[in-house]
C-alpha positions, 0 to 999 in steps of 0.5 A: 550402117545397115537396117535389118528387117527382123519383123514389122511391128505396128508402131505409133509416133505417140510419145517422144522416143521416135522423134528423138531419133527421127533425124537419123532414120533416113541415113540407113542403106537398103534393109536386109531380109530375115530370110537371108539369115535363116536360110544361111544360119550356121548352127555351130553356135546354137548347137553348143548352147546348153539345151536345158539350163542347170538350175544351180547357181554360184553366189558371191558374198563377202567370203572369198570362197564360192559356197557349195553345200550350204548355198541354199542356206546362204540364199535363204538367210539373205535379204536381196539376191541380184545378178549383173549382166551389163552387155558391154559389147551391146552399145551405140554411142549417144544412144539412151540405152547404152552400156553405161547404164548397168555400170552406173547402177553398180557403182552407185550401189558400191558407193552407197554400201549396198553390196556384199562387201558392205552388207555381208550375208544380207546381199548376195550377188549371183555369178557364173550363171548360164546364158538362157538357152534357145529353148528358153527364149523360144518359149516366148519368141518365134524360133525363126527370129532367134535363129535369124538374129544369131546369123545377123551377128556375122553382118554386125561384125562386118558393119560394126552396128545394125539398126532394126528398122521401125523398132524404136529404134533398136540396134545390134552389134556383134555381141548382141545375141550373146549379150541378150542370152546372158541377160535372160539367163541372169534373170533365170538364175535369180528366179532359181535362187529365190525359189530355192531360198523360198523352200528353206525360209518363210521369208526368202530374199527378193531378187533383182536382175540388173540386166540389159538389153531390156525386154518388155517391148520385144514381141514374139516375132522380134525386137522392138523399143530398145529390147531384144528378148523378152527377159521377164516373159521368158522368166515367167514361162521358165517359172511355170515350166521348171519350178511349177509356179503356174500363176505368175503376176507381172507388174510393169511400172516402166513409163512405157507400155510393155507391149511385148509382155502384153502380147505374149500372154494376152490369151493366157489365164495363168499369167496376169500382166498389169501395166501402168504407163504414160498415156500417149507414150511410145509405142501407143499400145496398152489401152485401158479397155485391153483386158485380155481375150479368150481364156485370158480375158481379165488377166491383162490390166492396162492403166494409162496415166496422164502426163504429170502423174507423180507420187500421189497417183502411184500410191493410189494406183498401188493401193486401189489397183495393184493390191486388189488385183494381186489378191484376187489373182493369188499368184505363185510368184510376182515378177516386176518389170522395173523401169525407172524412166518415169522419174521426173529427171528422165527425158524420154517421158513426162511423168514426175515420179521420184526416187521415193516413189520407187521405194514405196512401190518396191516395199509394197510389192515385197510385202505383197509377195510375202502375203500372197506367194511365200515372198517370191518376187524378182525385179527385172531392169527395164528402162531408165536413161538418166544415169543418176536418177536411174542409179539412185532409184535402183539403190532405193529399191534395194533399200526397200527390199532390205527393209532399210529406210529410204534415202530418197530425200538426199537425192529428190528435189521438190523444186522439180515437181509441179501439181499433178492432174488429179482429176484426170488421174482419178477419172482414169483409176475409177474407169479402170476399177469399173472395167475390172470390177475392183 
């Protein structure tokens, strides 16, 4: 096994992701250097990538044939549009961010009859989408990193797997570059579809990109925290550049701070980044006083919540923080970093959210998009490492977006819950509201 230096982020040992992997950190050989990969990069693969994405996508419903002329009409009449990019080849055995995650979600959606097969035209799965181009990725990440990662695939083929030192840890296999481009492209395809539908209907479907590797920790200079490319950040820039949706509101309810997205837009007045996350968790960023700088001052909102925060805390956060922030910003589209690792059954953190919490958040965000930006809203899968709680929570998100009643009570067990630290939660929310004049 090799350790690959693609970048050198500042890391905190707060939280419990790094200790989880700590015993293996000393087993790796001498690190490789990024310059080696850039200097010897083959451009044959890169030159074959589509330099500009086509905005058209194909979709699959319960009908046998692929739609053509009437694609936009079918999209507009749907309630949920989703894409799937499971990154089967990007995998490390026993790693929490494994290739079992997306298939577990897809299997549960099928079991619970939340697929095109069962819901006909209400649910559409997009297929045959293009991978993101290098230009798309380079709108957020430094091109040197993108080229270096592509070249590192040769080394990954030789070694089987590479570990990227000091990043969470994040690993790479021979298919990681291609899988990561496809994941980002699947997200862009959903954005295309939702925007197209919004031109045909005042109540367009919501979108969900069921993709991995996740993205919200990946910083402009490299990968971090299981994340390779910043999928939601790339989509935000794409929405601006391709669709003219200049004001993008990003909600990140993953249990960990989305430091990559935060860094990418910290000085941007047209992209509002709002993150709720567990206080003191990996990677130790996202302090409450970090509000953006320069022209972007006021468009970064970070709310660290104390461990033990649960459903009551998140309902209060939605009503008193998310809603007024979005109303004041007046977005053209809402994008959501949907991490389900705050669930009470997930072992990488210590919030106690339930499946019902995620239903509430998803239904509320859908309504917020309807009121503020013509219903344009796309969710991007981030964390979530207990396969059952992840799958059932995503399924309840689908129900919220469909307008179906929640079935969270069939999965949630109140016996796992304990009293929330209400005084600390109240103090954090009041402090944040004062900082942001909410």
